[in-house]
N, C-alpha and C positions, 0 to 999 in steps of 0.2 A: 624451951627456949623460943623466943619468938626474936627475930633479927631484922629490924625495920630500917631501910636504905633511908641515908639522908638526901636531900634531893635539893640542889641549887637553887635559890628563889629568883634567879635572873635567867639560867639558860635551862631550867628544869633536869639538869644532867643529872647523873647518880654516882657518876666519877669522882666522889667527894672523898679526901681523907682528913684525919684531924690534925689541926693546924696550933696547938698551943691552947693559951687560955687569955680571955680579955684582963684588963685591969680590976674588974669586978670580980673575977674568978670564974667567968662564963667560957664554957668549951668554944672554941673557934674551929671551923673548919676551912677548908681550902678546897675550891672547885678546880680540876686538872683538866678541865676543856679551855684549850688555847685560844679558841674564840669568844669565849666570856669575858664581858666588861668588868664582872666584879668576881675576883678571884678568893676572898675574902671575906667569911660571914659567920655570924653567930645566929640560935635559931631561938634560945628562951632570954628574952628582952626583959629587964629589971623596969624598963619606963614604958608604959602603954603607946607613948605615941609612936614608937617605931613597930609596933605591930603592923603588918601589911592589911589586916583587916580594920584597923581605928583609921589608916591613913585613908581607906577607901570611903569610910563615912564621912570623914571630914568633907571630903568633895560633895556627897550625897546630900550632904546637911547645908553646905553654902549652895546646892542651886535648888533648895528646896525651905528658903527663906530663912534660915539660921544666920545669926551675925556670927563673927569669931568668937566674942565673950561666950554666947549661948552655946556654940559647939565644944568651947573647952571645959564649959561646966557640966556638958551632959555626958561627955566621954572622959572627963578626969583627966584631962591633960594641960598644959600650959598654951596660953593664947599665942605665945611666940611660935609654939610647934604647929599651930593652925595655920598661922600665916606663911611660913616657909613651906609646907607641905603644899600649900594652895598654889603659892607663888610659881614654883618649881613644875606646875601643870601647863604655865604660859608656852613653855617649848613645846608642846605636844600638839597646841592646839592649831587647826587649819583654817583658814578664811573662806575656803571655797568647798562646797558639798563635795567631794573627792568621790563618794561612792556612786554618786548619780553620775558624775563623769566615767566612771569606770564600767558601769552597766552598760553604757550607749557607746561605749567605744567600739569601733568597726573589728573586725577579726581579720580584714585582708590588708590594713594600711597601719603605719606607726602613730599616724596623725590621730589626734584625738578631736574629733568632731561630732557636738551635739546639739540638735537646734530644739530651742524653747520658741513657739511662737509667740508667747505675750509674757509680760513679764509685772508685777508690781514693786516699786520703789518708794521708799518713805523713810524719814529719818525722825528719830525717837530723842527725845531731850532727856539729859541727867545730868550730874554734877559731882565733883569730886573735890572734897575738902571743902568748899562753899558753893555758894550759888553763882560767884562769878566765875570760876573754873567750869565751864559749860564742858560735857563729853556727850557726842551725839553717836549714836548708834545709825550709819545707813546700812540699808539691807534690801534684798529684792529677792521677790518668792515667785515660782511659778504660777501664773494666773488661773491655770486649769486646777492644779492639784493642791496647790498651796505650800508645796516645800522651798524651804531656804534654799537659796543658789549660793548665795555668797554675801559676806557681811565686813563692813569696816567700822573701827570705833575711832574717831578723829575730831575735829574741831567742824563748826557749821559754815565751812567755805568750800570753794569750789573744787580745791585740790582733794578733797574727801570723795567728792560724786567721781571724780578722775580716777582714784583708785578701785573705787567700786566697778567702773566702766572696764578698768583692765582684767578684773578678776572674773566678770561676765562676758569676757570676750568669746571663751570658747565654747557658750552656748549658743552662739549665733541669734541673739533674739530680735524678732521681727518687727514686736510692738512692746511699747514701754507705757505704761499708765501709772501717773503721778499727781501730784496737787500741783499748785500753782508756784510752789517755792521757785525762785530766780536761778538758782543754778541749774535746774531741769531745764528751763527754758531757754538756758544761754547755750547749753552743754549737749543737749540731745536734739537729734534731727526732726524737724517739725514734720516731718513725712511719716516718721514713725513713732509718733508721739503722741498721747491722748491726755489732756490735762480735765482732772475733777475727780470727786469723790465718788462716784457711782462704781468705779472699776478697783478700788482700793480697800475694800472693805475685809479682804481677807488679811491684808497687811497689817490693818489697825486693829483686827483680833489678834495678832501675833504680840502687838504692842501691851495689850490687856493682859495677855497670858504673862508675860516678863515681867510685868510691873506687880503680879499676883504672886506669881512666883518667887522671885528673889526680893528679898527683904531691902536693899539697900537702894533699890528704882521705884519703890512705893511714894507716891507724891507727899502724903501727909505722914510722916516719919521722923523720928530722932535718928534713926540711922543712914548712915552715908559713909562712902567709901573715902578714906585718907589718901590712898595713893592711885595714881592711873593704872600702875599695874596689875593692883590687886581687882580695882574694877573691871579691867579689861578681862582679866582672865576669870572671874566669877560667870560675866557674860557670856564669853568665850564656850567657858565648858556648859552651860544650857545648851547654848548652840549647836556645839560639837554632840553632844550626848542625844538630846530629844530630837534634833533638827536633821542633823548629819549621821546619827545612827552610830556614832564612835565611841569606842570603849576607852575614854581618857577618864 
């Protein structure tokens, strides 16, 4: 006889007991860890969309050029499941490269001070539902390493750049390289600002990667976002995973 312990999918605790059956006749379990946010669960799902490995595949496909219906066909699940699973990821996303900040956090002080000598800043056009509803990705990268420091998804207005500046404040950036868009000229200090395409080649390459990898950002395509939340979540997922190194 082999006894295999049942593990809670949330807290990984093995302090689990049987807890009746679901309406479909599936065995339910109860986690007795008082700190666990999910006390009741089942292991054998009838619907594939409930499986953790399928939910992970939904995110993988979203940031590798698959649309909602493509993902639903391949994984044999409902498009509604794809949308709901993806949108739930929005609460887990960060707009700043937290791991980079933590690597440079001094041991002898509670204040997080990170110095980046120079950063490239640029904005990339996209749209939601129609080309009249524009959505712009504003982001900044380290000029030396090419690592993304922070990003904002908003309109093409000065307020978006102000949000990005607030996110970049902990990095103590000494020099900004941008193009000649008016918001940069109005809001950045002339003494720490250089205008021109010569020093923004890294961030322009980031734009090409995004448009190649994310289907809804390709310029010549019939695939586009229908809601801002889905649009922002897919782009945020890509940046959080591949640029910030976060497992979301």
